[in-house]
N, C-alpha and C positions, 0 to 999 in steps of 0.2 A: 450738546456737540456731537458731530458724526467722525467716527474713526477716518483715519487714513484708508485701511482697508475698504471700509465701506465706498468710501470716496472713489477709491478705485476701480470697487465692483460696480458701481453705479454708471461710470464713465465706460468702462467694458460693455454694459449691457446697452447704454443708449448707443454707442458707437455701432453696435450689432443689431438694434432694431429701429432705424429710422423710418421706416414704414409704419411700424406699430405706434412710434409716438407720434406721427402725423395724423394716424387715424384718431387717437386719442384727444389729441389738440382739437382736430377739427369736429367730434363728437361734442366735445366739451363746449367750442362756440356755438353749435347748433341749439345745444340745449338752452342755453344762457340766452342766445337770441330768441328763442321760443318762449321760453318763462319769462323775460324780463324787458326786452325791447321790443317784440312784432306788436303790428295793429292787428284789428281784425281783416283787412286785407291782405297782409303778409302771411297769416295764417291761413288764409282761402288759397292764397297761392301756393303756399307748402303742401298743403292737403291735397290739391289737384296732383302735383310733382309727385308727392310720396305714393299716390293711388294709382298714376301711371307707372311708375318704377315696379310697384307689386304687380300689375297686372301684364309686363314685358317677361 
């Protein structure tokens, strides 16, 4: 069980770090998609998008 002080600290951090939370969540979704759901066509498309992004 989590103490009340820890819950309060977690809420405070969450309230101050909405952008970080969104980045962590999207990164997790992307990894899950790549590992478990993407087919070969999806992976090729993602590879192209990553290559374009890295070259810009």
